[in-house]
C-alpha positions in Angstrom: 113.9 80.1 109.2 116.1 82.9 111.1 116.1 86.3 109.7 117.9 89.4 111.4 116.9 92.8 109.6 119.2 95.9 109.9 117.7 99.0 110.1 118.3 102.7 110.2 115.1 104.8 112.5 112.8 106.1 109.9 114.1 103.9 107.0 111.4 104.1 104.3 113.0 101.2 102.4 114.1 99.7 105.6 110.1 99.9 106.9 109.5 98.5 103.2 111.5 95.4 104.1 109.7 95.1 107.6 106.3 94.7 105.4 107.7 92.2 103.4 108.4 90.0 106.1 105.9 90.6 108.2 103.3 89.8 104.5 105.3 86.5 104.4 104.8 85.4 107.9 108.6 85.3 107.9 109.6 85.8 112.0 112.5 88.1 112.0 114.9 89.9 114.8 115.1 93.9 114.2 118.6 95.7 114.8 118.6 99.3 114.6 122.0 100.9 113.9 122.9 104.4 114.0 122.8 106.6 110.6 126.0 107.7 109.3 127.9 105.0 111.6 126.2 101.9 109.9 128.1 102.2 106.8 131.7 100.4 108.5 129.7 98.7 110.9 127.5 96.8 108.0 131.0 95.9 106.4 132.3 94.5 109.9 128.9 92.3 110.2 129.5 90.5 106.9 127.8 92.0 104.2 129.1 93.6 101.1 127.3 96.6 100.4 126.9 99.9 103.5 123.0 100.4 102.8 119.8 99.5 104.7 118.1 97.5 104.2 120.2 94.5 104.9 119.4 91.2 105.4 120.5 87.9 107.5 117.9 85.3 106.1 119.5 81.5 106.8 122.4 83.1 107.1 122.9 84.5 104.0 123.4 88.3 103.4 121.0 90.5 100.9 121.0 93.7 100.8 118.2 96.5 99.1 114.9 96.1 99.3 114.3 94.4 95.5 117.1 92.3 95.8 115.7 90.9 99.2 112.1 91.2 97.9 113.4 88.3 95.8 114.7 86.5 98.3 111.8 86.4 100.1 109.8 84.9 97.0 112.1 82.0 97.3 112.4 81.0 100.5 108.3 81.4 101.1 106.5 82.0 97.5 103.0 82.5 99.1 101.5 85.1 99.7 103.4 86.1 96.6 104.8 89.4 96.2 105.1 89.4 92.2 102.4 88.4 89.8 102.6 84.9 88.1 101.1 86.6 84.9 104.2 87.7 82.8 102.3 91.1 81.8 101.2 91.4 85.1 104.6 91.0 86.6 106.7 93.6 84.1 104.1 96.3 85.3 104.5 95.6 89.0 108.5 95.3 88.5 109.0 98.6 86.7 106.5 100.5 89.6 108.9 98.7 91.6 112.3 99.5 89.6 110.7 103.2 89.7 109.9 103.2 93.7 113.3 102.6 94.5 115.3 104.3 91.9 113.3 107.4 91.3 111.1 108.3 94.1 112.9 106.8 97.5 116.1 109.2 96.8 113.8 112.2 96.6 112.5 111.6 99.6 115.3 110.7 101.6 117.0 114.0 100.2 113.8 116.3 101.3 112.9 114.1 104.4 117.0 114.7 105.9 116.9 118.4 104.8 113.3 119.2 106.6 115.2 116.9 109.5 118.0 119.0 109.6 116.3 122.3 110.3 114.4 120.9 113.0 116.5 118.8 114.9 114.0 118.9 117.7 111.5 116.2 115.9 114.0 113.3 115.7 113.1 112.3 118.9 109.5 111.9 117.3 111.1 109.5 114.9 112.9 107.8 117.4 109.7 106.5 119.1 110.2 102.5 117.9 113.6 102.9 117.6 115.8 99.8 118.8 118.9 101.5 119.1 122.3 100.6 121.3 121.7 103.5 122.8 118.9 105.4 125.2 116.4 107.2 122.2 116.7 110.4 124.5 120.4 110.5 124.4 120.0 109.2 120.0 118.1 112.6 120.2 120.3 114.8 121.5 123.9 113.8 119.8 122.0 113.2 116.3 123.0 116.6 114.9 126.6 115.3 113.6 124.9 112.2 112.5 122.0 113.9 110.8 124.6 116.6 108.8 127.0 113.3 107.8 124.0 111.6 105.8 122.9 114.3 104.4 126.7 115.0 103.3 126.5 110.8 102.5 123.1 111.7 100.1 124.3 114.4 98.6 121.9 116.9 100.0 121.9 120.7 99.3 119.9 123.5 98.8 119.7 123.0 95.2 119.4 119.2 95.0 116.4 120.4 97.3 114.7 122.9 95.2 114.8 120.4 92.4 113.5 118.0 94.6 110.5 119.7 95.4 110.1 120.8 91.6 110.6 117.3 90.9 107.5 116.2 93.5 104.0 116.5 92.2 105.0 114.6 89.2 106.5 111.8 91.1 103.0 111.7 93.3 101.3 111.9 89.9 103.1 108.6 88.6 102.0 107.0 92.3 98.5 108.0 91.5 98.3 106.7 87.9 99.7 103.4 89.2 97.1 102.9 91.7 94.6 103.7 89.1 95.7 101.4 86.5 95.8 98.9 89.1 99.5 97.8 89.4 99.1 99.1 92.9 97.1 99.4 95.8 95.1 96.0 94.9 93.7 93.8 97.5 96.3 92.1 97.9 99.8 93.9 98.0 102.5 93.6 95.9 106.4 94.5 95.9 105.6 97.7 94.3 102.8 98.4 96.9 105.5 98.0 99.6 108.6 99.7 97.8 106.2 102.9 97.1 103.9 103.2 100.2 106.5 103.4 102.6 108.2 106.7 100.7 104.8 108.2 100.7 104.1 108.0 104.4 107.2 109.5 105.6 106.4 112.6 103.3 103.6 112.7 104.9 105.5 113.3 108.2 106.6 116.8 106.5 103.9 119.3 107.7 104.8 121.3 104.7 104.4 118.2 101.8 101.1 116.5 103.6 98.9 119.1 101.8 100.2 117.9 98.7 99.4 114.4 99.4 96.2 114.4 101.5 93.1 113.3 99.7 94.9 111.4 96.3 95.2 107.8 95.9 99.0 108.1 96.5 97.9 108.6 100.3 95.3 106.6 100.5 97.7 103.6 99.4 100.4 104.9 102.0 97.9 105.0 104.7 96.6 101.6 103.8 99.8 99.4 103.3 102.7 101.8 105.7 100.0 102.6 108.7 102.6 102.9 111.4 105.6 105.5 110.7 106.5 107.5 113.8 107.8 110.8 113.7 106.5 114.4 112.1 108.8 118.2 110.9 107.0 121.1 111.4 106.8 123.3 108.5 110.1 124.1 108.0 110.2 125.7 104.2 110.3 129.0 102.7 107.9 130.8 100.9 109.8 130.3 97.8 110.5 126.9 98.6 107.3 125.7 99.0 106.0 127.4 96.0 107.6 125.6 94.2 105.6 122.3 94.6 102.9 124.0 92.5 105.0 124.8 89.9 
């Protein structure tokens, strides 16, 4: 079995794909691309879409973390990512969908917003990057690429304020999934891998970490996705921070 995973540094969905490959015991080669520039590069590499994670598995091109989870289940059923019981599987798939469609984009926008305000933090997020240029050079020239990524992902002051206001409710939903046993069990499933990297990235933001520490979502993130490099210092204004408490 041959596997090459194309990612971006500090990409939480790409981290999810890495964790799933490792859970399945599938060796893979990881290639990090530069933000914004990755979109045309993925097309040149033969992928139909322009998003990461992008996996070439035995010659087949697969994109997006949920699709990768399904492909890995077919290639190597054990250990499973999805429960065999239909009712349990439905609960896991709903949590997985929430992590992909609702939580993940909010986390991406908030992270980009914060990093854009503290570009000095970029070097920390490149600690384990595998880029085609030296990390120091990538960090020094990151400003335009971060700005382009922010535009591509719809980052704006209005959107940031809405995301900050929505974040407590999203974290409460993660806590409920843990408390009801959908995620956070002895054996991680596809929803664990979908959600934990997003929460773990949020924990790299000094302004947001106090909102997360001590709750079930934090325990899940630190157990399932412990290795997330980078830290963003406090960048929120008082009026923005107040949105976190309603």
